[in-house]
N, C-alpha and C positions, 0 to 999 in steps of 0.2 A: 441671536438666540433661536434658531428655528430650522426646519427641514424642507425638504422638496415637496413635490406633489406627493407626498406621503407623509403618513403619520397620524396617528391615531385620535381619538374621540369617539371610539368605536367605529372605525370606517367601514366602506363597504358599499357605500351609496345608498343606503335604505332609508335616507331621511325623507321627510315629506316634502312635497313641492314648495318652493318658497314663494311667498304670497305675493299676490299683485302683479305676478309676470307670467304672460302666455308663453313666452319662448325664453329660453334661459343660454345666456353665455357664460363661458368660463376660462378664465386666463390662469395660467399655472407658470410661474417662473420667479425670477430673482427680482428683488426690490432695487431698481438703479437710482431711485431719487424719490423726493417727496415734493410738497406743495398740495398736491393731491397725493396718489400713490403713483409710482412709474412702474409698470411690469410690462415686459415683452415690447418695450417702447411705446405703450399707451399711456395717456394720463387719465386715470380713473377716479373720479371723486369719491370721498368717502364720509360726506357728512351725514348720511342716514345710514352708514354701514353697521351691520351686527358683527362685532370681532370676537374671534375665538382664537386665543393665543394661549399655547401650551395646556390646552384642553380647560381653560378658564375663560370667562368674558374678560375681554381687554379693550385697548384702544389703540389707534395710529401711535401713539407715542411709545408704546412697547415695541415697535418695529424698528429695525436699524437696516442701513444700505447693506445688502449681501443676503438678507434674510429670504427664504423661499416661500411664497404665498401661493394660496388657491383663492381667486376672487371670482365671485359669481356676479353678475350684471344683467340688464335687459340690453339685448344686442339691437332692439329696435328703437332705442331711446334716442332723442336728438343729441345728447352727450353722455359719455359712459359715466355711470355712477354705480358704485358697488352696492349690491345688496348684503353679501356676507364677505369676510375675509377671514381666512384661516391660516395660522403658521404654528410649526412645532419643530422641535430638534430632529436631525437624522439620528443622533447619538448623543447622549449625555452621560458623562461620568469620568473615571480616572483614565490617565494615559498609561498604557501598558507598556509600550516601547516607541522609540523614535529613530527613524533612518534618515538622516540630512542628507545623505547623497542621493536618495530616492525620493526625496522631499514627501515622506510618508510616515504617518504615525498609526498606532492602533490604539483606539479608545473602547474600553470594555468589550475587547474580542472583536471591533469592526475595524476594518482597514479605511483609513481617511488619506486620500490623496490631496495634496497641497500644491497648487499652482498659482500663475500670475492672476488668476481670477479669484483667489481667496483674499477676502477682507480680514483683518485682524482688529480685534477692540484695541483701542489706546491704552488699556490697563495692563496690555500683556507688553512685557518689556521688549522693546526694539520693534514692536507690532509685527512680528514675524516669527517664523518657525525657530529661530534662534532663541527667543524668548519662552520657549516652552521647556518643561522638565518631566520626566518620568514621574508619574504620582500627582501631577497637576489635575484638577477636575475641572473640565471644561464642557462648554455646549457647542455643538456642531451643527451648523445649518448647511445642507448641501443637496446634491443631486444623486440618485442611486444610479451606479455605473451599470448594473446588472438586475435582473427582474427578482432575484432572491435576497437582494440587499445584501449586507456583509462587505461591501465595498462602495465607499462614498467619495464623490468629488466635492471638497469643501467649498462653500461660497462663502461663510463667515465664521469665525471661531472667537469665542469670549470665553471668560472666566465664568464657572458655574455660579448661579444665583446663590448668595449665602443663605438665604430662607430655604433652600432644597439642597444643602451641602452634602448629604449623603445620598441624595437621588441617583439612581443608575436607570436610564432608559434607553432601550434599543428597539429597533424595527427592523424586520425581515421573515424570510421564509423559515418556518419551522423544518428542521431535518433530523433525523436519527431520535425520532419520537420513542420513548420507552415508557409504555404506561403503566409497567410495573414499578419501575425505579422512579417513575413521575420526572422524567428528565428528558431534555431536547437541546438542540443546537441552535443557534442564531449566529451565522458567520462562525467564527471560531469561540464564541462564547458558549459555554455550558449553562444551561439553566435548570435549576432545580425547583419545580413548582409544587413539590410535596412537603417541603420542610416546614414552611411557615404556617399553613399552606397559602398559595396563592388564590385570590378571589378569581374566578373564571366567568367572564362576561356571559350574560345569557344571551347575548346576539349570535354566539356561535350556533350553527344548527344542531339541534339535540343537546346543546350545552357543552359539545365537546369540539376540540380542534384536531388536526392531523397533518401529517407530513404535507409540506408544499403551501399549507396556509400562510398568508401572510399577517403578522401579528404585531402588537407592540406589547412589551415587556417591560414591567417596572419593578424595581427592588431598591433596598436600602442597604443591603448587606451581602457580603460574599461568605461562602464555606470555606472549611480548610483546605479544599482542593482548587481553590479560585473559582468555583461555581456561583453563579448569581442566584440568590435566594430570592426568588421572585414573589411578589405580593399581590400583583395583578397582572392579567393577561387579557388583551381586547382584540377583535378582530381589526384589522386595518388594511390599508391598499396602498401600492406605490404609485397612485395616481390620483384623479379627480376624486374618487370615491373616498379618499383619506377624509373628506370632510362630511360627516354622514348627515349634514344637514340638505346636502345636495343629492337630489334623486337623479342618479346617473341616467336613468331612462327618459327624463325630460330634457337633457341638455341638446341644444340645437346646433352651437356652434362651440368650438374649442380653440383655444391658441395655447400650445403647450411647449416649454423648454424642457429639455432632457436629452439622455442619452438612447440611442437604438438599442433596445433591450432584447428584440429578437428580429432577424432579418431574413426573409426567403428572397424577395427582390423587391424593387422599387414600388411593387403593387400590394405588397403584403409585408409590413413591418409594424413594430410597436415603438412607441416613444414613450418609456417611463410605464409601460404596460399598457398604455392606449394603443388599440389597433388603429393603424394609418394605412390608407391607401393613395396611390397618385394615379393621374391619368394625362390625357395629352393636354388638358388646360392648366396643369399644374406649373408654376413657376419655380425654378430653382435658382437661388442666389446665394452667394457668400454674404458675410455680415456687412461689408463696404457697397453693396448692390451690384458687384460685378456679377457676370455669369457663371452660375454653377450647372451641374446636370445631375440626372438619377445616378449616373457612375460615381458619384462623389458619396453615395449614401453606402453604408456598411455597418456591422455590428460595431457598437461602442462609438459610433461617430455621434458627436454633440450637434443637435438640431435644434431649430424652433419650427413647428408645424401649426399652420392654422388653416381652418376650413369648416365646413359644416359637417354635421354627424348624420348618418344614414339609419334606416330604421334597424340595422343591425348593430348598432352602436359602434360603427367604423368612422373614423375621421377621414373625410374626404378632403384632402389637402388641396386648397388653392394655391399655396405658398409653402415651399420649406427652405428654410434659411439655414445653409450650412455652418457651424461655427468652428472656425479654426483656432489652434492654440495662440495664445497673446505672447508672441515671442519678443516683440520691441518693447523696450523700457527706457524711459527717459526720466531722469530726476535732476532738476535744476532750476535755476530761475527763468521767469517768464520774459521773453523779450518784448511781446506785443500781444494784445487780446482783440479779436473782431468778434464781439459777442454776437452781432447781428447776423453774422455769417457762420456762427458755430466754429470759430476757428481760434486756435492760441498757437504761439511761435515759442519753441523751446530749443536751444542751440542752433537757431535759425531754421529749424525743421517745423513744417506747417503740421499742426496737429487737428483733426477734426472730431468734434463730438457731436453724437447724436442722442436721441432720447433712450437709447439702450446703453449709452456710457453711463457705468455706476459712478456716481459722483459724490463725495464725501469732504467734508472740511474737519482736519484733524489738527488745524492750527489752534491756538489759543483763543482765536475768536470765535470757533465753534457756531459758524453762521448755519443755521436750518430754518427752512429749505434753503439748499445750497446749489448754486448754477454758475455757469461760466460768466454771467453778468457780474458774479462777486469777485472775480479774479482780475487783479491788477498786474501791469508790468512790475517786474522785481520780485512779486511772489514767488515762493518755493513749491514747486509741483512734483509729485510722483505720477507718472503715466505709465500705464500698461497698454498695449494695443496691437494692431497688425499693419503691415504695409497696406496703404490706402489704393486700390486700383482705381477709384473714382478721383484720386488727387495724386497723381503719380509723383514719386519723392516724397510724399507726405505719409501720415500715420493716422488710422482710425483708431481711436481711444475707447479701449473696453472699460477702463478704470481711470479716474482721474482723482487724485487727492491733494488737498493744500496742507501743507505742514509747516511748522515754524521756520523760519531761516536759521541755518547753521553758522557757526562762528569760525573762519569767516565767511561772508555770503557766498563766495564763489567755489567753497569747498564741498566735499560729498556730493560731487557731481557724478550721475551714472549713466552710461549710455550702453543699451544692449541692442543687438540686430544683427543683420546679414552683411558681410564685409563686401564693400563695392567692388565691382570689376576694375581691374587697371589700377587699383589704388595702393596696392602693397609695394612699399619700399622701405626697406628697413632703414631708419627706426619708426616709421608710421605706416598708417593704414586709415581707411575711412569707413563710416558705417552712416547711411541716410545722408551721405555728402559731407558728415562731420569729421574732420580730421582728428584721428587719435595720436598724439604724440608720446613716445617713449624714451626713456633715457636709461642711464647707468642704475639709477635707484628703482626702477620699475619692476615689479614681481610679474613673472609670467607663469600661469598654472594651466595644466590639462583639465579636461572636464571633470576628473576625480579629485581635484584638488592638488595632486602631485605638481611640484616645481617643474618647469623646464630648466635645464642645464644653465642655458642663458638666452639672451636675446636671439641670437643667431639659430637656436635650435627652434624657437618658437616661429620666427619668420620662415624659416625652411619648411615648417609643416603647413603654415596658414596659407588658405587658398580662398579665392573669391566664393562668396555664397556661406562660408562657414559662419556659424552663429557665434558671437563673441561679445563678452561684457567687459567694459572698461569702467574702472573706478579712478576718480582723481579730482583735480581742479578744473574749473571752466576758465579759460581765458577770455579776454575781452573780445577776440575776434572769432567766437564761438567755435573754438578748437578746445580738445580736453587733454590736459597733461596728465597722462595715466600714472598713478600710483601702483594699480593693479589691473592686470589684463588675464582673462580666464576663457578659455574654450568652453562653451556650452554643448550639451547633447542636442 
């Protein structure tokens, strides 16, 4: 149920300094696990934390894996312990449209991108995009792709809370403001703030807002032209300042996950509107720990940046982690588990789990907190990840979910990844060393879902390095008998 480092409560960073801390650290990112709360690979204790969830007092039990939070803490403490935890939706309301091929939906005029890093609540049928319908009312937690809002990368999607069944909530930059008609745009949503009329928060300078201001808008109905009839408008911020309990001028250290929303060069860019600079001491890595470089930075690239904040409020990054798309997918039974070394094997493929891996138990056991130590051979896992440069031939998991075993247990196997060099020989090929067998009953599809004429047409086009998904049955020798094979973009 929640948002990125953005969203209201009257954001903007004007709150008073959090008591009892001379220096302040802030972590902004996606919740990957519990026990404490795990954000940006760090376990942060929450026993004495002050939670603000959806603009109301809350607790850790209100959070789910995939929610985006803003956590403040004392960076000088012997162990990390949260002072405040903040979370809110990026958008909440009805689904306007669904584009399955593009993995994209529009919610209350806001574009929501869905990818391998999107978690779905169990109550959504199939826990996937296929379980959503136009008109469904949902809550989306996510990361803003651009500084204006309007485009969101979903990290979690769940049905709207029945207690707020008519609430519509959007966040973004005001555009096309018409003070006579009392309307403006947030993304593709027209907002009418004169009809009800809306309560305008007095935290706006002079009690007024302007084009370019980042705001939170709430309403509970639409006009005849599809415009949102706003009931409340508050200042907001797409970064640390979304939690107005945090005085951004007092923040000494920041760790922030998000998209590069402004880019001049490696020495001058923003992550979720947080100014960032790098220098000769900055280390650049990919999520698997292998070396990246400043050349990997660009507009709209997803990163995690950490470091100290200088007098001008700029994050001087000691480390920038570049996040790649989670192209690899394995869904099947566990061969073996080595929890001590954070390894699990599926289809004979070694999968590494770290503190940034988003872990969730969606089986009937519903273990929480859930970790690799709770996984056993024979369990059915759905894993998303990337090729692991630190473990050649293996996978670094970005998401790991345990689900109930299908019937029969070896069915509903899925493998997605890049085709191995030298492995293509009709009727088979391999991915991550796993042989995918096809036969006369296998359906072959192009990336847009169109069927190939036959197996020969598929294999004539298939090349090493192509991204391919295979669905079928797992054989005892860790091969897959494919029911369907599809090229992926």
